[in-house]
Backbone as ProteinMPNN parsed JSONL, in Angstrom:
{"seq_chain_A": "MVDQKLKKRAIHRAKIIRGQLDGLVKAIQEEVYCPDLLEQSLSIQRSLKSLDSFLLENHLRTHVKHQMQSKGSDEKAIKELIRVYTLSNK", "coords_chain_A": {"N_chain_A": [[15.098, 7.06, -5.526], [14.495, 3.884, -5.905], [13.802, 0.537, -5.191], [13.965, -1.668, -7.718], [12.853, -4.245, -8.018], [10.938, -4.278, -5.988], [9.404, -2.157, -6.892], [8.373, -3.185, -9.284], [6.811, -5.286, -8.244], [5.007, -3.787, -6.706], [3.673, -2.265, -8.651], [2.479, -4.333, -10.085], [0.782, -5.361, -8.08], [-0.868, -3.105, -7.675], [-2.181, -2.987, -10.136], [-3.626, -5.347, -10.024], [-5.327, -4.703, -7.919], [-6.741, -2.598, -9.094], [-8.165, -4.063, -11.008], [-9.702, -5.664, -9.287], [-11.234, -3.678, -8.081], [-12.648, -2.658, -10.27], [-14.155, -4.939, -10.785], [-15.714, -4.996, -8.465], [-17.218, -2.633, -8.736], [-18.711, -3.303, -11.003], [-20.138, -5.487, -9.956], [-21.665, -4.191, -8.005], [-23.241, -2.568, -9.648], [-24.688, -4.544, -10.876], [-26.198, -5.378, -8.835], [-25.411, -7.403, -7.015], [-25.588, -9.846, -4.409], [-25.443, -8.571, -1.12], [-23.615, -9.624, 0.999], [-21.729, -10.859, -0.65], [-20.701, -8.669, -2.03], [-19.494, -7.335, 0.091], [-17.539, -9.197, 0.734], [-15.905, -9.031, -1.53], [-15.103, -6.356, -1.27], [-13.671, -6.433, 1.159], [-11.606, -8.091, 0.382], [-10.292, -6.442, -1.417], [-9.42, -4.498, 0.352], [-7.557, -5.986, 1.834], [-5.713, -6.459, -0.176], [-4.847, -3.853, -0.653], [-3.555, -3.351, 1.768], [-1.449, -5.12, 1.484], [-0.115, -3.917, -0.65], [0.582, -1.542, 0.636], [2.495, -2.567, 2.371], [4.551, -3.321, 0.579], [5.27, -0.779, -0.374], [6.09, 0.503, 1.985], [8.226, -1.151, 2.704], [10.004, -0.602, 0.585], [10.505, 2.105, 1.115], [11.764, 1.954, 3.618], [14.032, 0.396, 2.999], [15.398, 1.999, 1.215], [15.13, 5.054, 1.279], [14.878, 5.618, 4.135], [17.01, 4.129, 5.182], [19.159, 5.465, 3.964], [18.747, 8.058, 5.024], [19.126, 7.61, 7.779], [21.795, 7.146, 7.85], [22.875, 9.54, 7.187], [24.043, 12.511, 8.559], [21.927, 14.62, 10.384], [19.71, 14.012, 8.851], [18.418, 11.973, 10.044], [16.424, 12.65, 11.879], [14.371, 13.535, 10.228], [13.658, 11.135, 8.98], [12.685, 9.716, 11.174], [10.429, 11.29, 11.864], [8.885, 10.966, 9.535], [8.341, 8.211, 9.626], [6.867, 8.05, 11.99], [4.644, 9.548, 11.193], [3.609, 7.901, 9.132], [3.039, 5.6, 10.621], [1.102, 6.63, 12.369], [-0.951, 7.323, 10.547], [-1.579, 4.777, 9.606], [-2.874, 3.661, 11.693], [-5.342, 4.783, 11.987]], "CA_chain_A": [[15.785, 5.822, -5.259], [13.464, 2.859, -5.753], [14.204, -0.838, -5.445], [13.24, -2.009, -8.946], [12.045, -5.452, -7.801], [9.765, -3.874, -5.212], [8.595, -1.312, -7.766], [7.654, -4.083, -10.194], [5.79, -5.973, -7.448], [3.992, -2.811, -6.302], [2.872, -1.957, -9.842], [1.662, -5.522, -10.343], [-0.263, -5.392, -7.048], [-1.795, -2.003, -7.94], [-3.004, -3.371, -11.289], [-4.577, -6.347, -9.524], [-6.326, -3.956, -7.131], [-7.598, -1.89, -10.054], [-9.078, -5.07, -11.557], [-10.642, -6.023, -8.227], [-12.148, -2.553, -7.9], [-13.544, -2.67, -11.435], [-15.093, -6.037, -10.565], [-16.647, -4.586, -7.418], [-18.139, -1.653, -9.33], [-19.627, -4.062, -11.865], [-21.017, -6.272, -9.084], [-22.62, -3.253, -7.395], [-24.175, -2.197, -10.706], [-25.538, -5.709, -11.15], [-26.92, -5.623, -7.589], [-25.003, -8.683, -6.44], [-25.96, -10.027, -3.012], [-24.607, -7.72, -0.255], [-22.452, -10.291, 1.601], [-20.739, -11.089, -1.703], [-20.057, -7.375, -2.261], [-18.621, -7.094, 1.237], [-16.389, -10.097, 0.597], [-15.038, -8.422, -2.54], [-14.55, -5.138, -0.695], [-12.665, -6.82, 2.148], [-10.477, -8.623, -0.374], [-9.586, -5.267, -1.939], [-8.736, -3.876, 1.489], [-6.375, -6.813, 2.123], [-4.753, -6.2, -1.251], [-4.271, -2.532, -0.407], [-2.606, -3.502, 2.872], [-0.278, -5.77, 0.912], [0.575, -2.862, -1.402], [1.193, -0.669, 1.644], [3.7, -3.248, 2.866], [5.588, -3.176, -0.444], [5.709, 0.615, -0.409], [6.832, 0.77, 3.215], [9.499, -1.861, 2.606], [10.869, 0.175, -0.301], [10.906, 3.331, 1.805], [12.724, 1.588, 4.662], [15.277, -0.111, 2.408], [16.089, 3.016, 0.423], [15.165, 6.397, 1.856], [15.149, 5.628, 5.575], [18.38, 3.637, 5.358], [20.046, 6.566, 3.588], [18.573, 9.155, 5.973], [19.694, 7.252, 9.074], [23.247, 7.182, 7.711], [23.275, 10.92, 6.919], [23.882, 13.389, 9.714], [20.886, 15.626, 10.248], [18.534, 13.48, 8.158], [17.785, 10.922, 10.845], [15.197, 13.183, 12.497], [13.358, 13.534, 9.166], [13.222, 9.748, 8.822], [11.868, 9.375, 12.338], [9.139, 11.987, 11.737], [8.132, 10.317, 8.456], [7.864, 6.907, 10.103], [5.794, 8.31, 12.954], [3.472, 9.964, 10.404], [3.066, 6.711, 8.464], [2.481, 4.758, 11.677], [-0.14, 7.274, 12.833], [-1.953, 7.158, 9.491], [-1.962, 3.376, 9.475], [-3.681, 3.265, 12.857], [-6.589, 5.568, 12.049]], "C_chain_A": [[14.738, 4.752, -4.946], [14.071, 1.494, -6.056], [13.351, -1.344, -6.609], [12.39, -3.272, -8.804], [10.782, -5.113, -7.016], [8.833, -3.005, -6.046], [7.743, -2.18, -8.694], [6.516, -4.801, -9.461], [4.657, -5.021, -7.06], [3.087, -2.446, -7.482], [1.952, -3.123, -10.167], [0.491, -5.589, -9.363], [-1.305, -4.304, -7.312], [-2.715, -2.332, -9.122], [-4.033, -4.43, -10.902], [-5.695, -5.658, -8.757], [-7.275, -3.205, -8.048], [-8.607, -2.856, -10.672], [-10.128, -5.489, -10.538], [-11.682, -4.921, -8.047], [-13.132, -2.448, -9.058], [-14.594, -3.775, -11.289], [-16.129, -5.696, -9.51], [-17.666, -3.587, -7.949], [-19.176, -2.368, -10.188], [-20.621, -4.867, -11.022], [-22.064, -5.385, -8.406], [-23.676, -2.86, -8.424], [-25.158, -3.321, -10.993], [-26.337, -6.14, -9.915], [-26.675, -7.024, -7.032], [-25.349, -8.675, -4.954], [-24.938, -9.339, -2.087], [-23.428, -8.442, 0.406], [-21.352, -10.592, 0.579], [-19.983, -9.795, -2.034], [-19.073, -7.061, -1.134], [-17.369, -7.97, 1.173], [-15.394, -9.529, -0.411], [-14.349, -7.18, -1.979], [-13.438, -5.456, 0.309], [-11.42, -7.391, 1.478], [-9.631, -7.475, -0.935], [-8.808, -4.589, -0.814], [-7.479, -4.668, 1.869], [-5.292, -6.582, 1.061], [-4.083, -4.841, -1.076], [-3.258, -2.585, 0.735], [-1.325, -4.168, 2.39], [0.549, -4.755, 0.123], [1.264, -1.902, -0.437], [2.488, -1.273, 2.164], [4.846, -3.141, 1.868], [6.161, -1.761, -0.425], [6.527, 0.969, 0.828], [8.197, 0.082, 3.176], [10.473, -1.096, 1.725], [11.385, 1.417, 0.416], [11.964, 3.022, 2.869], [14.074, 1.191, 4.068], [16.062, 0.962, 1.658], [16.204, 4.326, 1.204], [15.542, 6.417, 3.34], [16.582, 5.174, 5.851], [19.383, 4.755, 5.069], [19.964, 7.711, 4.612], [19.216, 8.851, 7.325], [21.223, 7.286, 9.04], [23.774, 8.593, 7.487], [23.026, 11.782, 8.155], [22.811, 14.428, 9.427], [19.624, 15.131, 9.562], [17.795, 12.436, 8.982], [16.483, 11.387, 11.487], [14.056, 13.219, 11.478], [12.794, 12.126, 8.987], [12.309, 9.343, 9.969], [10.487, 10.017, 12.239], [8.273, 11.348, 10.649], [7.545, 8.989, 8.923], [6.752, 7.065, 11.134], [4.518, 8.715, 12.225], [2.808, 8.765, 9.723], [2.402, 5.794, 9.487], [1.142, 5.321, 12.158], [-1.26, 7.107, 11.804], [-2.455, 5.724, 9.407], [-2.841, 2.905, 10.624], [-4.935, 4.091, 13.013], [-7.741, 4.757, 11.523]], "O_chain_A": [[14.169, 4.726, -3.855], [14.769, 1.322, -7.055], [12.13, -1.436, -6.481], [11.32, -3.363, -9.404], [9.694, -5.594, -7.333], [7.612, -3.104, -5.923], [6.548, -1.939, -8.865], [5.405, -4.913, -9.979], [3.486, -5.403, -7.08], [1.872, -2.334, -7.323], [0.78, -2.924, -10.488], [-0.647, -5.839, -9.759], [-2.503, -4.557, -7.185], [-3.897, -1.989, -9.101], [-5.165, -4.416, -11.385], [-6.869, -5.989, -8.923], [-8.482, -3.177, -7.807], [-9.776, -2.507, -10.84], [-11.301, -5.652, -10.876], [-12.87, -5.2, -7.881], [-14.315, -2.179, -8.849], [-15.764, -3.584, -11.62], [-17.296, -6.065, -9.642], [-18.853, -3.688, -7.639], [-20.369, -2.075, -10.11], [-21.808, -4.919, -11.342], [-23.217, -5.788, -8.253], [-24.867, -2.822, -8.113], [-26.32, -3.075, -11.315], [-27.057, -7.137, -9.947], [-27.603, -7.727, -6.634], [-25.396, -7.618, -4.325], [-23.729, -9.504, -2.252], [-22.318, -7.912, 0.376], [-20.169, -10.579, 0.921], [-18.778, -9.82, -2.286], [-17.965, -6.583, -1.375], [-16.274, -7.528, 1.52], [-14.186, -9.544, -0.175], [-13.153, -6.978, -2.189], [-12.387, -4.816, 0.301], [-10.305, -7.191, 1.96], [-8.402, -7.537, -0.923], [-7.672, -4.159, -1.01], [-6.45, -4.075, 2.19], [-4.104, -6.519, 1.377], [-2.886, -4.699, -1.325], [-2.216, -1.931, 0.672], [-0.234, -3.818, 2.841], [1.775, -4.74, 0.222], [2.403, -1.495, -0.669], [3.469, -0.559, 2.372], [5.988, -2.899, 2.259], [7.377, -1.57, -0.456], [7.543, 1.658, 0.728], [9.204, 0.67, 3.57], [11.645, -0.955, 2.075], [12.57, 1.74, 0.331], [12.948, 3.751, 2.998], [15.125, 1.595, 4.565], [17.274, 0.833, 1.488], [17.27, 4.653, 1.725], [16.436, 7.162, 3.743], [17.28, 5.776, 6.666], [20.33, 4.966, 5.826], [20.988, 8.264, 5.015], [19.791, 9.743, 7.949], [21.869, 7.436, 10.078], [24.978, 8.828, 7.582], [21.933, 11.777, 8.721], [22.792, 15.038, 8.358], [18.572, 15.761, 9.676], [16.67, 12.06, 8.651], [15.543, 10.604, 11.624], [12.904, 12.962, 11.828], [11.583, 11.953, 8.857], [11.279, 8.702, 9.757], [9.481, 9.358, 12.501], [7.062, 11.205, 10.823], [6.385, 8.684, 8.645], [5.797, 6.287, 11.141], [3.428, 8.277, 12.594], [1.584, 8.635, 9.741], [1.316, 5.271, 9.239], [0.173, 4.582, 12.333], [-2.392, 6.785, 12.165], [-3.639, 5.492, 9.163], [-3.482, 1.858, 10.529], [-5.537, 4.094, 14.087], [-8.873, 5.24, 11.493]]}, "name": "protein", "num_of_chains": 1, "seq": "MVDQKLKKRAIHRAKIIRGQLDGLVKAIQEEVYCPDLLEQSLSIQRSLKSLDSFLLENHLRTHVKHQMQSKGSDEKAIKELIRVYTLSNK"}
């Protein structure tokens, strides 16, 4: 169960990130000045965080919403959200 608008946005974001990463690899190969490489790397990290937000939003709007409405599935949703929260703070 995937929100198709969010899926489209997430795929678009992932393709942008792939392009950014390819650009970073090329810049490293060309020995671009280190602060410029770091700027590119940090930009990629921000893009990944944006993608994470899309994916989390989809999960909340679809799976979690459904699990919270189903008896016995609410505990699974809570455990998943705690796991995601823990991973995001490492």
